[in-house]
C-alpha positions in Angstrom: 93.7 54.7 114.4 97.3 54.3 115.2 99.4 53.2 118.3 99.3 55.8 121.0 102.9 57.0 121.7 101.9 57.8 125.3 100.6 54.3 125.9 103.8 52.8 124.4 106.0 55.0 126.7 104.0 54.1 129.7 104.3 50.3 128.9 108.1 50.8 128.5 108.3 52.8 131.7 106.4 50.1 133.6 108.6 47.3 132.3 111.7 49.3 133.3 110.4 50.2 136.7 109.6 46.5 137.4 113.1 45.5 136.3 114.7 48.1 138.6 112.5 47.2 141.5 113.5 43.6 141.2 117.1 44.6 141.2 116.7 46.8 144.3 114.8 44.2 146.2 117.4 41.6 145.3 120.1 44.0 146.6 118.5 44.1 150.0 117.0 40.6 150.2 120.3 38.7 150.2 122.0 40.8 153.0 118.7 40.7 155.0 118.6 36.9 154.7 122.2 36.6 155.7 121.8 39.0 158.6 118.5 37.5 159.9 119.5 33.9 159.2 122.7 33.6 161.3 124.5 35.2 164.2 126.8 37.3 162.0 126.5 40.2 164.5 124.8 40.2 167.9 124.0 42.6 170.6 121.9 45.8 170.9 123.5 47.6 168.0 123.0 44.6 165.8 119.4 44.3 166.8 118.8 48.0 165.9 120.7 47.6 162.6 118.5 44.5 161.8 115.3 46.4 162.6 116.4 49.3 160.5 117.4 47.1 157.6 114.0 45.4 157.8 112.2 48.7 158.0 114.1 50.1 154.9 113.4 46.9 153.0 109.7 47.1 153.7 109.7 50.9 152.9 111.3 50.1 149.5 108.7 47.5 148.7 105.8 49.8 149.8 107.1 52.7 147.7 107.9 50.5 144.7 104.4 49.0 144.8 103.0 52.5 144.8 105.0 53.6 141.8 104.0 50.4 139.9 100.4 50.8 140.8 100.4 54.5 139.7 101.9 53.5 136.4 99.5 50.7 135.9 96.5 53.0 136.6 97.8 55.6 134.2 98.4 52.9 131.6 94.8 51.7 132.1 93.4 55.2 131.5 95.5 55.8 128.4 94.0 54.5 125.1 96.1 52.1 123.1 95.0 53.5 119.8 94.4 57.1 118.9 93.7 59.1 115.7 96.8 60.6 114.0 95.6 64.0 115.2 95.4 62.9 118.8 98.9 61.2 118.6 100.5 64.6 118.0 99.2 65.7 121.4 100.9 62.8 123.1 104.2 63.0 121.3 
């Protein structure tokens, strides 16, 4: 039995997606904290903007969680080791 190339690729993809998700969340978290934490902008337009920013931030997290969950499920279904014959089908 040898390492399954598909399993390795999925592990690498999952690690990369987690890294990118962290970067995306950080990109929205700081502006959201600044906007929500002080009166940098007030009024109806500011309120709508804040609500939209909050909505998009939550949407990002929901979709990112789904992608990560899908990758984790696929990884769990993929054997770590396969025969050399089987590995040619994954390569």
